[in-house]
C-alpha positions as CSV (number, residue, x, y, z in Angstrom):
1,M,-29.3,-14.4,-17.9
2,T,-27.9,-12.1,-15.3
3,S,-24.2,-11.2,-16.3
4,Q,-21.7,-11.7,-13.3
5,V,-19.3,-9.1,-12.7
6,V,-16.6,-10.0,-10.0
7,V,-14.2,-7.7,-8.1
8,L,-11.1,-9.3,-6.3
9,G,-9.6,-7.3,-3.6
10,S,-10.3,-4.8,-0.7
11,G,-8.0,-2.2,-1.0
12,Y,-8.1,1.1,-2.3
13,A,-9.0,-0.1,-6.0
14,G,-11.3,-2.9,-5.0
15,A,-13.3,-1.0,-2.6
16,G,-13.2,2.3,-4.8
17,A,-14.4,0.1,-7.9
18,V,-17.2,-1.7,-5.9
19,T,-18.6,1.9,-4.8
20,R,-18.5,3.2,-8.5
21,F,-19.8,0.1,-10.0
22,E,-23.0,0.3,-7.5
23,E,-23.4,4.0,-8.5
24,V,-24.0,3.5,-12.1
25,A,-25.1,-0.1,-11.9
26,D,-28.8,-0.8,-13.6
27,G,-29.5,-3.9,-12.2
28,S,-28.7,-5.8,-15.2
29,A,-25.4,-7.6,-13.5
30,E,-25.0,-9.1,-10.3
31,L,-22.0,-8.0,-8.7
32,T,-19.3,-10.3,-6.5
33,W,-16.7,-8.9,-4.3
34,I,-14.0,-11.3,-3.1
35,S,-11.3,-10.8,-0.7
36,E,-9.2,-12.5,2.1
37,H,-10.5,-10.1,4.6
38,D,-13.9,-8.8,5.3
39,Y,-12.6,-5.3,5.8
40,H,-11.0,-2.3,3.8
41,L,-7.8,-1.3,5.2
42,V,-6.6,2.4,4.9
43,L,-3.3,1.0,4.1
44,H,-1.3,4.8,3.8
45,E,-2.2,5.2,7.4
46,A,-1.4,1.6,8.6
47,H,2.0,2.9,9.9
48,R,-0.2,4.4,12.9
49,V,-0.8,1.2,14.0
50,V,2.8,0.4,14.8
51,R,2.7,3.1,17.3
52,D,-1.1,2.9,18.8
53,T,-3.0,-0.4,18.0
54,S,-6.1,1.3,19.2
55,V,-6.1,2.9,15.9
56,A,-6.7,-0.1,13.7
57,S,-10.4,0.0,14.4
58,K,-10.3,3.7,13.0
59,I,-8.5,2.6,9.8
60,S,-10.4,-0.7,9.0
61,I,-13.8,-0.2,7.6
62,P,-16.2,-3.3,7.6
63,V,-16.9,-4.3,3.8
64,D,-20.7,-4.2,4.8
65,E,-20.2,-0.3,5.3
66,I,-19.0,-0.1,1.9
67,K,-21.3,-2.4,-0.5
68,S,-24.9,-2.1,-1.0
69,P,-27.2,-5.2,-0.1
70,E,-27.6,-6.1,-3.5
71,T,-23.4,-7.1,-3.7
72,T,-22.5,-10.4,-2.8
73,F,-19.3,-10.5,-0.6
74,R,-17.0,-13.7,-0.2
75,Q,-14.3,-13.8,2.3
76,D,-11.9,-16.3,0.8
77,R,-8.2,-16.3,-0.5
78,V,-7.9,-15.9,-4.2
79,T,-5.7,-19.1,-5.6
80,G,-5.8,-18.5,-9.0
81,V,-7.8,-17.3,-12.2
82,D,-8.7,-19.3,-15.3
83,V,-9.3,-16.7,-18.1
84,D,-10.7,-20.1,-20.2
85,E,-13.1,-21.1,-18.2
86,R,-13.9,-17.7,-16.8
87,E,-13.5,-18.8,-13.2
88,V,-11.9,-17.4,-10.0
89,H,-10.5,-20.0,-8.1
90,L,-10.4,-19.9,-4.3
91,E,-9.0,-21.5,-1.2
92,D,-11.9,-22.8,0.5
93,G,-14.9,-22.2,-1.8
94,E,-16.3,-23.4,-4.9
95,P,-14.7,-21.6,-8.1
96,V,-16.8,-18.3,-8.9
97,P,-17.6,-17.9,-12.7
98,Y,-17.4,-14.4,-14.3
99,D,-18.6,-12.6,-17.1
100,Y,-16.2,-10.0,-16.5
101,L,-13.6,-9.8,-13.8
102,L,-11.6,-6.9,-12.2
103,V,-8.3,-7.6,-10.7
104,A,-7.3,-5.4,-7.5
105,L,-5.3,-7.6,-5.4
106,G,-2.9,-5.3,-4.4
107,S,0.9,-6.2,-4.1
108,R,3.1,-8.1,-1.7
109,T,6.5,-7.0,-0.7
110,A,9.7,-7.8,-3.0
111,F,12.7,-9.4,-1.5
112,Y,14.9,-9.2,-4.5
113,G,16.5,-12.6,-3.9
114,I,18.5,-11.0,-0.9
115,E,19.9,-13.9,1.4
116,G,18.0,-13.9,4.6
117,L,15.7,-10.8,4.1
118,K,12.4,-12.4,3.5
119,E,12.9,-14.7,6.6
120,H,14.2,-12.2,9.1
121,S,12.1,-8.9,8.2
122,H,8.8,-7.7,9.0
123,T,6.8,-6.3,6.4
124,L,3.9,-3.6,6.5
125,K,1.0,-5.0,4.1
126,S,-2.0,-5.5,6.8
127,L,-3.4,-5.0,10.2
128,D,-1.6,-8.1,11.8
129,D,1.8,-6.9,10.3
130,A,1.7,-3.4,12.0
131,R,0.2,-5.0,15.4
132,E,3.3,-7.6,15.4
133,I,5.8,-5.0,14.7
134,H,4.4,-3.0,17.7
135,S,4.6,-5.9,19.7
136,D,8.1,-6.6,18.9
137,V,9.4,-3.1,19.5
138,A,7.6,-2.7,22.7
139,D,9.3,-6.3,23.6
140,A,12.5,-5.3,22.3
141,A,12.4,-2.0,24.6
142,A,11.1,-3.8,27.3
143,D,14.4,-5.9,27.3
144,A,16.8,-3.1,26.4
145,T,18.5,-0.2,28.6
146,R,19.7,3.5,28.1
147,T,23.3,2.1,27.5
148,D,22.5,-1.0,25.6
149,P,19.1,0.4,23.7
150,A,17.0,-1.7,20.9
151,Q,18.2,-1.3,17.5
152,V,15.0,-1.1,15.2
153,V,15.9,-0.9,11.4
154,V,13.6,-0.1,9.0
155,G,15.0,-0.9,5.1
156,G,13.8,1.3,2.3
157,A,13.0,5.0,2.7
158,G,10.2,5.4,0.4
159,L,6.7,6.5,1.6
160,S,6.1,3.6,4.0
161,G,9.7,3.4,5.3
162,I,9.7,7.1,6.1
163,Q,6.5,7.1,7.8
164,S,7.0,3.7,9.7
165,A,10.3,5.1,10.8
166,G,9.0,8.4,12.0
167,E,6.0,6.3,13.9
168,I,8.7,4.1,15.8
169,A,10.6,7.1,16.8
170,E,7.1,8.8,18.1
171,Y,6.4,5.6,20.1
172,R,10.3,5.7,21.6
173,D,9.3,9.4,22.5
174,E,6.1,8.8,24.3
175,H,7.1,5.8,26.1
176,R,10.5,7.2,27.1
177,A,11.9,3.9,25.4
178,P,15.2,3.1,24.9
179,I,15.5,2.6,21.3
180,D,17.6,3.7,18.3
181,V,15.9,3.9,15.0
182,T,17.7,3.5,11.8
183,L,16.5,4.0,8.2
184,V,18.3,2.4,5.6
185,E,18.2,3.4,1.7
186,G,20.1,1.6,-1.3
187,L,19.8,5.0,-3.4
188,D,21.3,8.4,-2.4
189,E,18.8,10.1,-0.9
190,V,15.7,9.6,1.0
191,F,12.2,9.3,-0.9
192,P,14.5,8.8,-4.0
193,G,13.2,10.0,-7.3
194,N,11.3,12.7,-6.0
195,D,12.1,16.5,-6.0
196,P,15.1,17.3,-4.0
197,E,13.3,20.1,-1.8
198,L,10.9,17.6,-1.0
199,Q,13.8,14.6,0.2
200,G,15.3,17.5,2.0
201,A,12.6,18.3,4.0
202,L,11.8,14.8,4.9
203,R,15.5,14.4,6.0
204,K,15.2,17.2,8.1
205,R,12.0,16.2,10.0
206,L,13.5,12.4,10.2
207,E,16.7,13.6,11.9
208,A,15.0,16.1,14.1
209,A,12.9,12.9,15.1
210,G,16.0,11.3,16.0
211,V,16.3,8.6,13.2
212,D,19.7,8.0,12.0
213,I,19.8,7.5,8.1
214,M,21.9,5.2,5.9
215,C,22.0,6.0,2.0
216,G,23.9,5.0,-0.8
217,E,24.1,1.3,0.2
218,F,21.8,-1.6,-0.6
219,V,21.1,-4.5,2.1
220,S,22.8,-7.5,0.8
221,K,22.3,-10.0,3.3
222,V,20.3,-10.6,6.7
223,D,20.7,-13.2,9.3
224,E,19.2,-13.5,12.6
225,D,21.2,-10.9,14.4
226,T,22.8,-8.7,11.7
227,I,21.8,-6.9,8.6
228,Y,24.7,-6.5,6.0
229,V,24.8,-3.2,4.3
230,G,26.7,-2.8,1.2
231,G,30.0,-4.8,0.3
232,S,32.2,-5.8,-2.4
233,E,35.2,-7.9,-3.1
234,E,37.4,-5.3,-1.9
235,E,35.1,-4.0,0.9
236,D,33.5,-5.8,4.0
237,P,29.8,-4.8,4.2
238,T,28.8,-2.8,7.4
239,E,27.3,-4.6,9.8
240,L,24.1,-3.6,11.8
241,D,22.8,-5.4,14.6
242,Y,19.1,-5.4,15.1
243,D,16.5,-6.3,17.3
244,V,13.3,-5.8,14.9
245,F,13.8,-5.3,11.2
246,L,11.1,-3.6,9.2
247,W,11.5,-4.1,5.2
248,T,9.5,-1.7,3.1
249,G,11.9,-1.7,-0.2
250,G,9.6,-2.3,-3.0
251,I,6.4,-4.2,-4.4
252,T,6.2,-7.0,-6.6
253,G,2.6,-8.9,-8.1
254,Q,0.8,-11.5,-6.1
255,D,1.3,-15.1,-6.7
256,E,-2.2,-15.8,-7.2
257,L,-1.9,-14.3,-10.7
258,A,1.3,-16.4,-11.7
259,D,-0.9,-18.7,-14.2
260,A,-3.3,-16.5,-15.2
261,A,-3.2,-16.4,-18.8
262,V,-3.1,-12.4,-19.1
263,D,0.2,-10.8,-20.4
264,K,2.5,-9.9,-17.0
265,D,5.7,-8.3,-16.7
266,D,8.0,-11.2,-16.1
267,R,9.8,-9.4,-13.3
268,S,7.4,-8.5,-11.2
269,N,4.5,-10.3,-12.1
270,R,2.0,-7.5,-12.2
271,V,-0.6,-7.4,-15.1
272,Y,-0.1,-5.2,-18.3
273,A,-3.3,-2.8,-18.3
274,D,-4.3,-0.3,-21.1
275,R,-6.1,3.0,-20.3
276,D,-9.2,1.7,-19.9
277,F,-8.0,-0.9,-17.4
278,R,-8.5,-3.8,-19.7
279,T,-5.7,-6.8,-20.2
280,S,-4.9,-8.8,-22.7
281,D,-8.0,-10.6,-22.1
282,E,-10.9,-8.6,-23.0
283,R,-12.8,-9.8,-20.1
284,V,-10.6,-9.1,-17.6
285,F,-9.6,-5.8,-16.1
286,A,-6.7,-4.9,-13.9
287,I,-6.2,-1.9,-11.6
288,G,-4.1,-0.9,-8.3
289,D,-0.9,-2.1,-7.5
290,S,-1.5,-5.4,-9.5
291,A,-1.3,-3.7,-12.6
292,L,0.9,-2.2,-14.7
293,I,-1.7,0.9,-16.3
294,E,-0.5,2.1,-19.5
295,Q,0.1,6.0,-19.4
296,G,2.6,6.3,-22.6
297,P,5.5,4.5,-24.4
298,E,7.0,2.7,-21.5
299,E,5.3,4.6,-18.8
300,F,2.9,3.3,-16.1
301,A,0.9,4.9,-13.5
302,P,2.5,5.0,-9.8
303,P,1.6,2.4,-7.2
304,T,0.2,4.6,-5.2
305,A,-3.3,5.1,-3.1
306,Q,-4.0,8.4,-4.9
307,A,-3.5,6.6,-8.1
308,A,-5.8,3.4,-6.9
309,W,-8.4,6.2,-5.8
310,Q,-8.7,8.0,-9.0
311,A,-8.2,4.8,-11.5
312,A,-11.2,3.1,-9.5
313,E,-13.8,5.6,-10.3
314,V,-13.2,4.8,-13.9
315,A,-12.6,1.2,-13.6
316,G,-16.0,0.5,-11.9
317,E,-17.7,2.4,-14.4
318,N,-16.1,0.4,-17.2
319,L,-16.9,-3.0,-15.7
320,F,-20.5,-1.7,-16.4
321,R,-19.8,-0.5,-19.6
322,A,-18.0,-3.7,-20.7
323,D,-21.1,-5.6,-19.8
324,K,-23.5,-3.3,-21.4
325,G,-21.6,-3.3,-25.0
326,Q,-20.5,0.3,-24.6
327,S,-17.4,2.1,-25.3
328,L,-15.1,2.3,-22.4
329,R,-13.6,5.2,-20.4
330,T,-9.8,6.0,-20.9
331,W,-7.9,7.1,-17.4
332,T,-4.6,9.2,-17.3
333,Y,-3.3,9.6,-13.7
334,D,-3.1,13.4,-12.2
335,D,-0.8,14.0,-9.8
336,K,-2.5,16.1,-7.3
337,G,0.8,16.4,-4.7
338,T,2.4,14.3,-2.1
339,L,1.6,14.1,1.3
340,V,4.1,12.5,3.8
341,S,3.8,12.0,7.7
342,V,7.1,11.8,10.0
343,G,5.4,11.0,13.3
344,D,3.2,14.0,14.1
345,E,4.9,16.1,11.6
346,A,4.1,16.3,7.7
347,V,5.3,17.5,4.5
348,A,3.3,18.4,1.5
349,H,4.7,19.0,-1.7
350,G,3.0,20.0,-4.8
351,V,-0.5,20.4,-4.0
352,D,-2.4,22.0,-6.6
353,P,-3.6,25.0,-6.6
354,L,-1.5,25.8,-3.4
355,P,1.5,28.7,-4.4
356,I,4.0,27.2,-1.9
357,N,5.5,24.0,-3.6
358,T,6.9,22.2,-0.4
359,F,5.9,23.0,3.5
360,G,5.3,21.5,6.5
361,G,3.5,22.6,10.0
362,V,-0.3,22.7,10.8
363,G,-1.2,23.0,7.1
364,A,0.4,19.9,5.7
365,K,-0.7,17.9,8.6
366,L,-4.4,19.0,8.4
367,L,-4.0,18.4,4.7
368,K,-3.0,14.7,5.3
369,K,-5.7,14.1,7.4
370,A,-8.2,15.7,4.9
371,V,-7.1,13.4,2.2
372,A,-7.7,10.3,4.7
373,A,-11.0,11.8,6.1
374,R,-12.1,12.2,2.8
375,W,-11.5,8.8,1.4
376,I,-13.1,6.9,4.5
377,A,-16.2,9.6,3.9
378,D,-16.4,8.6,0.6
379,V,-16.4,4.8,0.9
380,S,-18.1,4.7,4.3
381,S,-19.7,7.5,6.1
382,V,-18.7,11.0,7.3
383,G,-19.3,9.9,10.8
384,R,-16.5,7.2,10.7
385,A,-14.5,9.9,8.9
386,I,-14.9,12.2,11.6
387,D,-14.1,9.5,14.4
388,A,-10.9,8.8,12.6
389,W,-9.4,12.2,12.5
390,S,-7.7,12.6,15.5
391,D,-5.7,9.5,14.8
392,M,-4.6,10.0,11.5
């Protein structure tokens, strides 16, 4: 009987693993690809849609452009994984059996139990999210005046927060819209945990774009009109009125995996995986933001697009190797540098083998475009990558 290999998710990890599995497959296994969406979203460019919704078609790639005709695609939402019965449960369809399973469902936004945060904020995890943020920013600007500008607040100054704030500032400038943009970060600096030189370069460009930055106090509560930042028994919180609030403050695992009988982190619900992507169940592999992939004692690969791209190459091959009874390859994350956009500007840092550690300007912009274009070309076509170039 032909083996059944199943991949869950159409993000970087899922799309990349499907592509690699197809490259090495010899026809001895049938591949089924399951995702809620019938397209792959180039998520690290989704902030572009917040400024201009026409970009959506450039950064969403239909799965039929990615997979081979031999791969079966099921568009449905995963509701659970039964490792005893080796079945994936779906919202609308019949359970899908598997011999080997790759979980690449990505992550959802973490709200940390902060009162009102989930109910009153936008997140940026899909095209629909980006379009909704665009619409609400445009509506708020239309109702605002120069003396009473719309207040748009972005919570979290990581990669997504910085890039989103930059796009909203560009939207304001392009449309001469009365908008104030504020970026709020609980830790002491933008892009926390990264090189101070990179942090300084990003702060400089955010401030030049007219983004107000508040660091050092965490969001403590949100209601329909106000964001409360900081505060203690001795000190009242800072109150920020807002019209649009985008929260990008962290990630956690998907609810779909809550009952799956594989070892997971109790706090984040992300699945533990070895360096060959195997979980505590030898027939279940995990990759991307769904997983905590071991890189050493108490060390895990970062939840970034770059890490998912790299890992997918090995994970897709390991699905084939596992089915054939072959030894599995291990993977070690290789940080190839950081590229961050702030509107039409960009900053590059630690890009090997370039001799300059941190730089901006045309060089950084072209590098960031090239990385996105290369990914699109790898999973789709050079033509689609060229078409998307000007919008990234």
